[in-house]
C-alpha positions in Angstrom: 79.0 -0.3 -42.1 81.7 2.1 -40.9 84.6 1.0 -38.7 83.3 2.7 -35.5 79.9 1.2 -36.0 81.4 -2.2 -36.6 83.5 -2.0 -33.5 80.5 -1.0 -31.5 78.5 -3.9 -32.8 81.4 -6.3 -32.0 81.7 -5.0 -28.4 78.0 -5.1 -27.6 77.5 -8.5 -29.2 80.6 -9.9 -27.4 79.1 -8.6 -24.1 75.8 -10.2 -24.9 77.4 -13.6 -25.5 79.3 -13.3 -22.2 76.2 -12.6 -20.2 74.5 -15.6 -21.7 77.0 -18.3 -20.8 75.0 -19.2 -17.7 71.5 -18.9 -19.2 71.2 -22.5 -20.4 73.6 -24.2 -18.0 70.7 -25.9 -16.2 68.9 -27.2 -19.3 72.3 -28.3 -20.8 72.9 -30.5 -17.7 69.2 -31.4 -17.1 69.4 -35.2 -17.1 72.2 -35.1 -14.4 70.2 -32.6 -12.2 67.0 -34.7 -12.5 68.9 -37.8 -11.4 71.0 -36.1 -8.6 68.1 -34.1 -7.1 65.3 -36.6 -8.0 63.3 -33.9 -9.9 60.0 -34.6 -11.6 59.5 -33.4 -15.1 57.3 -30.6 -13.8 59.9 -29.5 -11.3 62.5 -29.5 -14.0 60.1 -27.4 -16.1 59.7 -24.9 -13.2 63.5 -24.5 -12.7 64.0 -23.9 -16.4 60.9 -21.7 -16.7 61.3 -19.5 -13.6 64.4 -17.9 -15.2 62.2 -16.4 -17.9 59.3 -15.7 -15.5 61.7 -13.5 -13.5 62.9 -12.0 -16.8 59.3 -11.1 -17.7 58.7 -9.6 -14.2 61.8 -7.4 -14.2 61.9 -6.4 -17.9 59.0 -3.8 -17.8 60.9 -1.7 -15.3 64.5 -2.2 -16.5 63.8 -1.9 -20.2 61.3 1.0 -19.8 64.0 2.9 -17.8 66.1 3.0 -21.0 63.8 5.8 -22.2 64.9 7.9 -19.2 68.5 6.7 -18.5 71.5 5.7 -20.5 70.9 2.0 -21.2 74.5 1.4 -20.4 73.8 2.0 -16.7 71.0 -0.5 -16.7 73.1 -3.1 -18.5 75.9 -3.0 -15.8 73.4 -3.6 -13.1 72.0 -6.6 -15.1 75.5 -8.0 -15.6 76.2 -7.8 -11.9 73.0 -9.6 -11.1 73.9 -12.3 -13.6 77.3 -12.8 -12.1 75.8 -13.0 -8.6 73.1 -15.6 -9.6 75.7 -17.9 -11.3 78.1 -17.7 -8.3 75.2 -18.3 -5.9 74.0 -21.3 -7.9 77.6 -22.7 -7.9 78.1 -22.3 -4.1 74.6 -23.0 -2.6 72.3 -24.8 -5.0 71.5 -28.4 -3.8 67.9 -29.0 -4.8 64.7 -27.6 -6.1 64.2 -24.4 -4.0 67.8 -23.0 -4.1 67.9 -23.7 -7.8 64.6 -21.8 -8.2 66.0 -18.8 -6.3 69.2 -18.4 -8.2 67.7 -19.1 -11.6 65.1 -16.4 -10.9 67.9 -14.0 -10.0 69.6 -14.9 -13.2 66.4 -14.1 -15.2 66.3 -10.7 -13.6 69.9 -10.2 -14.7 69.2 -11.1 -18.3 66.3 -8.7 -18.2 68.8 -6.0 -17.4 71.2 -6.9 -20.2 69.3 -8.3 -23.3 66.9 -5.6 -24.4 68.9 -2.8 -22.6 71.9 -4.1 -24.6 69.9 -3.6 -27.8 69.2 0.0 -26.6 73.0 0.4 -25.9 73.6 -0.5 -29.5 70.7 1.4 -31.1 71.3 4.6 -29.2 74.9 4.7 -30.3 74.5 3.6 -34.0 73.3 5.9 -36.7 69.6 5.5 -37.8 70.7 4.4 -41.3 72.5 1.3 -39.8 69.7 0.3 -37.5 68.1 -2.2 -39.9 71.5 -4.0 -40.0 72.6 -3.9 -36.4 69.4 -5.0 -34.8 69.3 -8.4 -36.6 73.0 -9.0 -35.8 72.4 -8.3 -32.1 69.3 -10.5 -31.8 71.0 -13.3 -33.7 73.9 -13.2 -31.2 71.4 -14.5 -28.7 71.9 -17.8 -30.4 75.6 -17.6 -30.2 75.3 -17.0 -26.5 73.0 -20.1 -26.4 75.6 -22.1 -28.2 78.3 -20.9 -25.8 76.2 -21.7 -22.9 75.5 -25.3 -23.9 79.1 -26.0 -25.0 80.9 -24.3 -22.1 78.5 -25.9 -19.6 78.9 -29.4 -21.0 82.7 -29.2 -21.2 83.1 -27.6 -17.8 80.8 -30.1 -16.1 82.6 -33.1 -17.8 86.0 -32.0 -16.6 85.4 -30.1 -13.4 81.8 -30.7 -12.3 78.6 -28.7 -12.8 79.5 -26.1 -10.1 82.5 -25.1 -12.2 80.2 -24.5 -15.1 78.4 -21.9 -13.1 81.6 -20.3 -11.8 82.8 -19.8 -15.4 79.4 -18.2 -16.3 79.8 -15.8 -13.4 83.3 -14.8 -14.7 81.9 -14.3 -18.2 79.2 -11.9 -16.8 81.9 -9.8 -15.1 83.7 -9.6 -18.4 80.6 -8.3 -20.1 80.2 -5.6 -17.4 83.8 -4.4 -18.1 83.2 -4.3 -21.9 80.0 -2.1 -21.6 81.7 0.1 -18.9 84.2 1.0 -21.6 81.6 2.4 -24.0 81.0 6.1 -24.2 78.0 7.3 -22.2 75.1 9.0 -24.1 71.9 10.9 -23.2 68.6 9.0 -23.8 66.4 10.4 -26.6 63.6 12.8 -25.4 60.4 11.1 -24.5 57.3 11.6 -26.7 55.1 12.4 -23.7 56.8 12.2 -20.3 54.6 10.1 -18.0 54.5 7.3 -15.5 57.3 4.7 -16.0 55.0 1.7 -16.4 52.2 3.3 -18.3 52.2 1.0 -21.4 48.8 1.9 -22.7 50.2 3.8 -25.7 52.2 0.8 -26.6 49.1 -1.5 -26.5 47.2 1.0 -28.6 50.0 0.7 -31.3 48.4 -2.2 -33.1 51.2 -2.4 -35.7 53.8 -2.9 -33.1 51.6 -5.2 -31.1 51.3 -7.5 -34.1 55.0 -8.1 -34.0 54.9 -8.4 -30.2 52.2 -11.1 -30.2 54.0 -12.9 -33.0 57.1 -12.8 -30.7 55.1 -14.3 -27.9 54.3 -17.4 -30.1 57.9 -17.5 -31.2 59.3 -17.4 -27.6 56.9 -20.1 -26.4 58.3 -22.4 -29.1 61.9 -21.4 -28.9 62.4 -21.7 -25.2 60.3 -24.9 -24.8 62.8 -26.3 -27.4 65.9 -24.9 -25.6 64.7 -26.1 -22.2 64.0 -29.6 -23.3 66.2 -30.4 -26.3 68.8 -32.2 -24.1 66.1 -34.0 -22.1 64.2 -35.1 -25.3 67.3 -36.4 -27.0 68.5 -38.3 -23.9 65.1 -39.9 -23.8 65.2 -40.7 -27.5 68.6 -42.3 -27.2 67.2 -44.6 -24.5 64.2 -45.9 -26.6 64.3 -49.5 -27.6 66.0 -49.9 -31.0 66.9 -46.2 -31.1 70.6 -46.9 -31.6 71.4 -44.0 -29.2 74.3 -45.5 -27.3 76.8 -44.9 -30.2 76.0 -41.2 -30.1 76.7 -40.4 -26.5 79.6 -38.2 -27.4 80.4 -35.9 -30.3 78.4 -33.5 -32.4 75.2 -35.6 -32.3 75.2 -36.1 -28.6 72.3 -34.4 -26.8 74.5 -31.4 -25.7 76.3 -31.5 -29.0 73.0 -31.1 -30.9 72.0 -28.3 -28.5 75.2 -26.4 -29.2 75.3 -27.0 -32.9 71.6 -26.1 -33.1 72.3 -22.7 -31.5 75.0 -22.0 -34.1 72.5 -23.0 -36.9 69.9 -20.7 -35.2 72.4 -17.8 -35.4 72.9 -18.2 -39.1 69.1 -18.7 -39.7 68.3 -15.6 -37.7 70.5 -13.4 -39.8 69.5 -15.1 -43.1 65.8 -15.1 -42.2 66.0 -11.3 -41.5 67.7 -10.6 -44.8 65.1 -12.6 -46.8 62.2 -11.1 -44.8 63.5 -7.6 -45.5 63.3 -8.3 -49.2 59.9 -10.1 -49.1 58.3 -8.0 -46.5 59.3 -8.4 -42.8 55.8 -9.2 -41.6 54.8 -11.6 -44.4 58.1 -13.4 -44.2 57.7 -13.8 -40.5 54.3 -15.4 -41.0 55.7 -17.9 -43.4 58.5 -18.8 -41.1 56.1 -19.4 -38.2 53.9 -21.7 -40.2 57.0 -23.8 -41.1 58.3 -24.1 -37.6 54.9 -24.7 -35.9 54.2 -27.5 -38.4 57.6 -29.0 -38.0 57.0 -29.4 -34.2 54.6 -32.2 -34.8 57.3 -34.4 -36.5 59.7 -34.5 -33.5 58.1 -37.3 -31.6 57.6 -39.6 -34.6 61.3 -39.0 -35.6 62.4 -40.3 -32.2 60.3 -43.4 -32.8 62.3 -44.2 -35.9 65.9 -43.7 -34.6 68.1 -41.5 -32.5 70.1 -40.0 -35.4 66.9 -39.0 -37.2 65.6 -37.3 -34.0 68.9 -35.4 -33.6 68.9 -34.2 -37.2 65.2 -33.3 -37.0 65.9 -31.2 -34.0 68.7 -29.3 -35.9 66.3 -28.6 -38.7 63.6 -27.6 -36.3 65.7 -25.0 -34.4 66.7 -23.5 -37.7 63.1 -23.0 -38.7 62.2 -21.6 -35.3 64.9 -19.0 -35.4 64.2 -17.7 -39.0 61.7 -15.1 -37.7 63.4 -14.0 -34.5 65.3 -10.9 -35.7 62.5 -10.0 -38.1 60.0 -9.8 -35.2 62.2 -7.7 -32.9 63.3 -5.4 -35.8 59.6 -5.0 -36.7 58.7 -4.0 -33.2 61.5 -1.4 -33.0 60.5 0.1 -36.4 56.8 0.3 -35.5 57.5 1.9 -32.1 56.6 5.5 -31.7 59.4 8.0 -31.2 60.3 8.3 -27.5 58.6 5.0 -26.7 61.1 2.5 -28.1 62.1 1.5 -24.6 58.5 1.0 -23.5 57.7 -1.0 -26.6 60.7 -3.2 -26.0 59.6 -3.6 -22.4 56.2 -4.9 -23.5 57.9 -7.0 -26.1 60.1 -8.6 -23.4 57.3 -8.9 -20.8 55.0 -10.9 -23.0 57.7 -12.7 -25.0 59.6 -14.0 -22.0 56.4 -14.6 -20.1 55.7 -17.2 -22.9 59.3 -18.4 -22.5 58.5 -19.2 -18.9 55.2 -21.0 -19.6 56.4 -23.0 -22.6 59.0 -25.2 -20.7 56.6 -25.6 -17.8 53.8 -26.8 -20.1 56.1 -29.4 -21.7 57.0 -30.7 -18.3 53.4 -30.9 -17.3 52.4 -32.8 -20.4 55.2 -35.3 -19.8 54.1 -35.9 -16.2 50.4 -36.1 -17.3 51.3 -38.7 -19.9 53.5 -40.5 -17.2 56.3 -41.5 -19.6 59.2 -40.6 -21.8 58.2 -42.6 -24.9 57.8 -41.3 -28.5 54.0 -40.9 -28.1 54.4 -38.9 -25.0 57.0 -36.6 -26.7 54.7 -36.3 -29.7 52.0 -34.8 -27.3 54.6 -32.5 -25.7 55.8 -31.1 -29.1 52.2 -30.8 -30.2 51.7 -28.4 -27.3 54.7 -26.4 -28.5 53.7 -26.3 -32.2 50.0 -25.5 -31.6 51.0 -22.2 -29.8 53.6 -21.5 -32.5 50.9 -21.6 -35.2 49.0 -18.8 -33.4 51.8 -16.4 -34.3 50.9 -15.9 -38.0 47.3 -14.9 -36.9 48.7 -12.2 -34.6 51.0 -11.0 -37.4 48.2 -10.8 -39.9 46.1 -8.7 -37.5 49.0 -6.3 -36.8 50.0 -5.8 -40.4 46.7 -4.1 -41.1 48.0 -1.0 -39.2 51.6 -1.2 -40.3 53.2 2.1 -41.3 56.1 0.6 -43.1 56.4 -2.1 -45.8 54.7 -5.3 -44.4 
């Protein structure tokens, strides 16, 4: 990788991490919010999930616009929305409805930065480097996740939860400045200029849709995990005989596991993409999804044994979930028709982050329906996560039949 390309990747990935500092602040501090605001599990699921519902609603327009405008311009709007949402949460959130409002605004902000950020990178990198830079960018989502959990926990401990959101707002402003400094480019010519939200050609591209639908299953599993990892481990620590009191601080605390798990996910995303490139991106992704979907069913039983086992199991689980992430997005980019890469990524985001909204909400509903936080209840909750995850390989197998590149 040449020095200019390396500097480009570093700048765009640094901006990505900065915009994500506030993404998981609410899930990282979930037990405190549930106690302070007297939230039910379902309400907590709504606040976690609405972020990604707003992402899914805004992404079709914002990402599709990158086929017509320099993605850098879209990115700066998204970063500004992110800063506004975090500052608003810090200043005004005091219960369920204000939290819903500002988390939704944050989801729209992420829609303007995540996939448009990928276009910022892809449109400026040579085609020969694309297979390398896309996995690096998507893997940095996990670094942003780690930063979000770690910064949120530290800021809340020292200065209170409102300070955590203020720091996230400042980080988003820094991302805006980074991307502003990049050179502008003209978007590539469209294959067939038409209506902005006409995604019918993308849905007819079955090879790309195989990866998109696989991504849907992946996102359901990934964001249900990320929304509830702290809540699950806090509940596991409180179980009789769990020996959780001794792990209230340090690397195996609930927020410590969430942060460390995000770093593990970063490494697994890059490593999984490399292995999948050699074995076949589609086939490798199918194997990864079978492993992670199956592992979900072991989380509740692990909590029944001991807290340390539950914490380690969650670290293994997030590594398995993340193995296929970069491979799925890279596959969708490669299978996209020329001039429709933005539209393909818009559908990829719409459906994937739609699942990211429903997954956390579904877990909260299962917990409330079971009326408890015991190991059996969590076993049912993780079964709901894993069952959807196991649908991913079926979607991938369907799409690979029309693949125009090595499966």
